[in-house]
C-alpha positions as CSV (number, residue, x, y, z in Angstrom):
1,M,-12.9,-20.7,2.9
2,L,-10.6,-17.9,3.6
3,A,-11.4,-14.5,4.8
4,I,-9.3,-11.6,5.6
5,E,-10.4,-8.5,7.4
6,V,-8.8,-4.6,7.0
7,E,-9.6,-2.4,9.9
8,L,-9.0,1.3,9.2
9,L,-7.2,2.2,12.4
10,A,-7.9,6.0,11.8
11,G,-11.4,5.7,10.7
12,R,-10.2,6.7,7.1
13,Y,-9.3,5.3,3.8
14,A,-6.5,7.2,1.6
15,A,-6.1,6.1,-1.6
16,T,-6.6,7.7,-5.1
17,Q,-8.3,6.0,-7.9
18,H,-5.9,4.8,-10.6
19,N,-7.7,6.4,-13.8
20,D,-8.6,9.7,-11.8
21,R,-6.0,11.3,-9.3
22,S,-8.8,13.8,-7.8
23,R,-10.9,10.9,-6.3
24,A,-10.7,8.4,-3.7
25,E,-10.8,4.9,-4.4
26,W,-13.7,3.2,-2.9
27,P,-14.6,0.2,-2.6
28,P,-11.0,-0.9,-1.8
29,H,-9.6,-2.8,-4.7
30,P,-8.3,-6.4,-4.1
31,A,-5.4,-5.8,-6.1
32,R,-4.2,-3.0,-4.1
33,F,-4.3,-5.3,-1.0
34,F,-2.6,-8.3,-2.7
35,S,0.3,-5.6,-3.2
36,A,0.2,-4.7,0.2
37,L,1.1,-8.4,1.0
38,V,3.9,-8.5,-1.3
39,A,5.4,-5.2,0.3
40,A,5.4,-6.9,3.4
41,L,6.8,-10.0,1.8
42,H,9.6,-8.1,0.7
43,D,10.3,-5.9,4.3
44,R,12.6,-8.8,5.3
45,D,15.8,-10.2,3.8
46,P,16.3,-12.8,2.8
47,V,12.2,-13.2,1.9
48,D,10.7,-16.2,3.7
49,A,10.0,-19.0,1.2
50,A,6.9,-20.2,3.0
51,E,5.4,-16.6,2.8
52,R,6.6,-16.4,-1.0
53,E,4.6,-19.8,-1.3
54,A,1.6,-18.4,0.5
55,L,1.3,-15.7,-2.1
56,L,1.6,-17.8,-5.5
57,W,-1.0,-19.7,-3.7
58,L,-3.2,-17.0,-3.2
59,E,-2.8,-15.2,-6.6
60,Q,-4.6,-18.6,-7.8
61,Q,-7.6,-18.5,-5.8
62,G,-9.8,-16.6,-8.2
63,V,-12.3,-13.7,-7.4
64,P,-12.7,-12.5,-4.0
65,L,-16.2,-11.6,-2.3
66,V,-16.0,-8.4,-0.9
67,D,-17.7,-7.1,2.5
68,V,-17.6,-3.5,2.5
69,D,-19.5,-0.5,3.6
70,L,-21.7,0.7,0.4
71,N,-23.2,4.0,1.7
72,V,-20.5,5.8,0.4
73,N,-21.5,8.3,-2.6
74,E,-20.7,11.6,-4.2
75,T,-22.2,13.8,-0.9
76,T,-21.6,11.3,2.2
77,G,-18.4,9.6,2.9
78,R,-16.2,11.4,0.7
79,R,-14.1,14.1,2.0
80,E,-13.9,17.4,0.0
81,V,-10.6,17.4,-2.3
82,R,-8.6,20.8,-1.8
83,S,-5.3,21.3,-3.2
84,V,-1.9,21.7,-1.0
85,F,1.5,22.7,-1.8
86,V,3.9,20.4,-0.1
87,P,7.6,20.7,0.2
88,V,9.6,18.4,-2.2
89,N,11.8,16.0,-0.3
90,D,14.1,15.5,-3.3
91,V,15.7,19.1,-3.9
92,A,17.1,17.6,-7.3
93,I,13.3,17.4,-8.6
94,W,13.1,21.0,-9.2
95,G,16.0,23.1,-10.9
96,D,19.7,22.0,-10.7
97,P,20.6,23.1,-7.2
98,E,24.3,20.8,-7.6
99,R,25.3,22.9,-11.0
100,K,27.7,25.2,-8.9
101,L,28.9,22.4,-7.0
102,R,29.8,20.4,-10.0
103,D,31.4,23.7,-11.9
104,L,33.4,23.9,-8.6
105,R,34.5,20.5,-8.7
106,S,35.2,20.3,-12.7
107,K,37.7,23.4,-12.0
108,L,39.3,21.7,-9.1
109,A,40.2,18.8,-11.6
110,R,41.4,21.0,-14.3
111,L,43.8,22.6,-11.7
112,E,45.1,19.3,-10.4
113,G,46.2,18.3,-13.8
114,Q,48.4,21.5,-14.1
115,E,51.9,21.6,-13.0
116,Q,51.8,21.9,-9.3
117,T,53.4,25.5,-8.7
118,S,52.7,27.3,-5.5
119,E,50.4,29.4,-7.0
120,V,48.2,26.1,-8.4
121,V,48.5,24.6,-4.9
122,A,46.9,27.7,-3.5
123,K,44.1,28.2,-5.9
124,M,43.5,24.3,-5.2
125,K,43.2,24.8,-1.5
126,K,40.8,27.5,-1.8
127,A,38.9,25.5,-4.7
128,S,38.7,22.7,-2.4
129,E,37.5,24.7,0.7
130,V,34.4,26.3,-1.8
131,V,33.6,22.9,-2.7
132,E,33.5,21.7,0.9
133,K,31.2,24.5,2.0
134,E,28.6,24.4,-1.0
135,S,28.3,20.8,-0.2
136,Q,27.3,21.5,3.2
137,N,24.8,24.0,2.1
138,L,23.0,21.6,-0.2
139,Q,23.0,18.8,2.3
140,G,21.8,21.2,5.3
141,I,20.0,24.6,4.0
142,G,18.6,23.1,0.7
143,L,16.7,20.7,2.6
144,L,15.0,23.2,4.9
145,P,11.2,23.3,4.3
146,E,11.2,27.2,3.5
147,R,14.1,26.5,0.8
148,R,12.3,23.7,-1.1
149,N,10.3,23.9,-3.8
150,R,6.5,23.2,-3.4
151,Q,4.6,20.8,-5.6
152,E,0.6,20.8,-5.8
153,R,-0.9,17.5,-4.2
154,T,-4.5,16.5,-3.4
155,F,-5.3,13.7,-0.8
156,P,-8.9,12.5,-1.5
157,V,-10.0,10.3,1.4
158,I,-13.1,8.2,2.4
159,I,-14.6,8.1,5.7
160,P,-16.8,5.3,5.8
161,E,-19.4,4.5,8.6
162,R,-18.0,0.9,8.7
163,T,-14.3,1.1,9.3
164,S,-13.6,-2.5,8.6
165,F,-13.9,-4.5,5.1
166,A,-13.1,-8.0,4.0
167,F,-11.8,-10.2,1.5
168,M,-13.4,-13.4,0.9
169,W,-12.4,-16.5,-1.2
170,L,-15.2,-19.3,-0.7
171,E,-13.6,-22.1,-2.2
172,A,-9.9,-21.6,-1.0
173,E,-8.3,-24.4,1.5
174,P,-5.4,-22.1,3.4
175,A,-4.5,-24.9,5.7
176,D,-1.0,-25.5,4.3
177,H,-0.5,-21.4,4.1
178,V,-2.5,-20.3,6.9
179,N,0.3,-19.4,9.3
180,A,2.3,-18.1,6.2
181,L,-0.7,-15.7,5.6
182,R,-1.2,-14.5,9.2
183,R,2.5,-13.4,9.6
184,L,2.1,-11.2,6.3
185,C,-1.1,-9.7,7.4
186,D,0.6,-8.7,10.6
187,R,3.2,-6.6,9.0
188,V,0.7,-5.0,6.7
189,T,0.4,-1.5,8.4
190,R,-1.1,0.5,5.7
191,L,-3.2,0.5,2.6
192,G,-2.7,3.4,0.1
193,H,-1.2,6.4,1.4
194,S,1.0,6.2,4.4
195,S,-1.6,8.0,6.6
196,S,-4.1,5.3,5.9
197,L,-3.2,2.8,9.0
198,V,-4.7,-0.7,9.0
199,R,-5.0,-3.7,10.7
200,C,-5.2,-7.0,9.2
201,A,-6.2,-10.4,10.0
202,I,-7.6,-13.8,9.1
203,I,-11.2,-14.3,10.7
204,E,-13.2,-17.5,11.0
205,R,-16.7,-15.8,11.9
206,S,-19.4,-16.0,9.3
207,I,-19.9,-12.9,7.3
208,K,-22.0,-11.8,4.3
209,P,-20.7,-10.2,1.3
210,T,-21.7,-6.9,-0.1
211,L,-20.2,-7.2,-3.4
212,V,-20.0,-10.2,-5.7
213,P,-18.7,-10.7,-9.3
214,Q,-21.5,-9.7,-11.6
215,E,-21.3,-9.4,-15.3
216,R,-23.1,-6.0,-15.6
217,G,-22.1,-4.6,-12.0
218,E,-21.8,-1.1,-11.5
219,H,-18.4,-1.3,-9.6
220,V,-15.4,-2.1,-11.2
221,L,-12.5,-3.2,-9.1
222,R,-9.1,-4.3,-10.0
223,I,-8.1,-8.0,-9.3
224,V,-5.1,-10.6,-9.5
225,G,-4.6,-13.5,-11.4
226,P,-1.8,-16.4,-11.7
227,G,1.7,-14.6,-12.2
228,Q,0.9,-11.5,-10.2
229,L,3.6,-11.7,-7.8
230,E,6.3,-12.1,-10.5
231,R,5.0,-9.4,-12.3
232,L,5.0,-6.9,-9.1
233,E,8.8,-8.3,-8.6
234,R,9.5,-7.5,-12.0
235,A,8.0,-4.0,-12.1
236,Y,9.8,-3.2,-8.8
237,V,13.1,-4.1,-10.5
238,R,12.6,-1.2,-13.2
239,H,10.6,1.4,-11.0
240,Q,12.5,1.0,-7.6
241,A,9.6,2.8,-6.1
242,I,11.0,6.0,-7.6
243,E,9.8,6.2,-11.2
244,A,6.2,6.1,-12.3
245,R,4.5,2.9,-12.6
246,V,0.9,1.3,-13.0
247,L,-0.2,-1.5,-10.9
248,P,-0.7,-4.8,-13.0
249,A,-3.9,-5.9,-12.7
250,R,-7.1,-6.7,-14.4
251,P,-10.6,-5.3,-14.2
252,Q,-13.6,-7.4,-12.7
253,R,-17.4,-6.2,-12.4
254,Y,-18.9,-6.2,-9.0
255,G,-22.4,-5.8,-7.9
256,E,-24.5,-6.4,-4.6
257,P,-25.7,-9.8,-4.1
258,V,-29.0,-11.0,-5.8
259,D,-29.9,-13.2,-3.2
260,K,-30.3,-10.6,0.0
261,G,-29.9,-13.8,2.3
262,F,-26.8,-15.1,1.0
263,E,-24.6,-16.3,3.9
264,L,-21.0,-18.1,4.1
265,P,-20.9,-21.7,5.0
266,R,-21.1,-22.2,8.8
267,S,-19.2,-24.9,10.5
268,V,-19.8,-26.7,13.8
269,F,-17.5,-24.2,15.6
270,T,-19.2,-21.1,14.0
271,E,-21.9,-20.7,16.6
272,D,-19.3,-20.7,19.4
273,L,-16.8,-18.1,17.7
274,D,-19.9,-15.9,17.4
275,R,-20.6,-16.1,21.1
276,L,-17.0,-15.1,22.1
277,R,-17.0,-12.6,19.8
278,T,-19.8,-11.1,21.1
279,G,-19.3,-12.0,24.8
280,R,-21.8,-14.3,25.3
281,R,-20.9,-17.6,27.0
282,P,-21.2,-21.2,25.4
283,P,-23.9,-23.7,26.6
284,T,-22.7,-25.7,29.5
285,A,-22.9,-28.9,27.5
286,R,-20.4,-27.1,24.9
287,L,-18.0,-27.1,28.0
288,S,-17.5,-30.6,28.7
289,W,-14.7,-32.9,27.6
290,E,-17.2,-35.7,27.6
């Protein structure tokens, strides 16, 4: 069994639905979490071969179960969405602020092609000074918030009562990849928007899923399958985190477990792990090496 817990450090989850930018995504999609692991993989150069093998293994482990707070509806847990207008970081997105600079450089190039008389040299010198001044203005003043154009943005957010959730693969045997997966989880710092800070960790305690795959389940989540890592890497080559992109994934219906008594398999160590988590001491017999 493999279970990975995600804790919302700020108590909030900021991620928009892939098919409705005005609504927050909840429950969190397994495909989004896998993409966060891939981002962690590529935050180092060169890529760690063991970590890449771990993700190639993980994408083949089938549909995960999900343990998540389901007490979120249209009135509880969803922050009211309001439109805000934020300065655009890239000044070239709106208008063409560099047009004047390009025209000046073109004029300078034409002067350089003429016979170098004293009059032409004087014009070249003056044109060069203007080009330098315009370049500095664009790099400085053009980036000040009051000089930048503003674009409408919405930031839908979920504030669940329980600020942690988990993905579980019951049949997975991660022994060969657990260390690499732990390193990747340690480097995942956000899920969704950059303000959605998280802590990820592989856990061993017994937990119950609140969502399981169901043919007619009411929740449709995006999941991954074999080849997902390569699809994400090919997509990045195209969009370079700048162009518009769509997360490659496939839909999976989830619903609440029919058997309310469903529980993950327990090992001989589970009881001790539960005691350590709750602060209770194990029996004296368990402390003996005999």
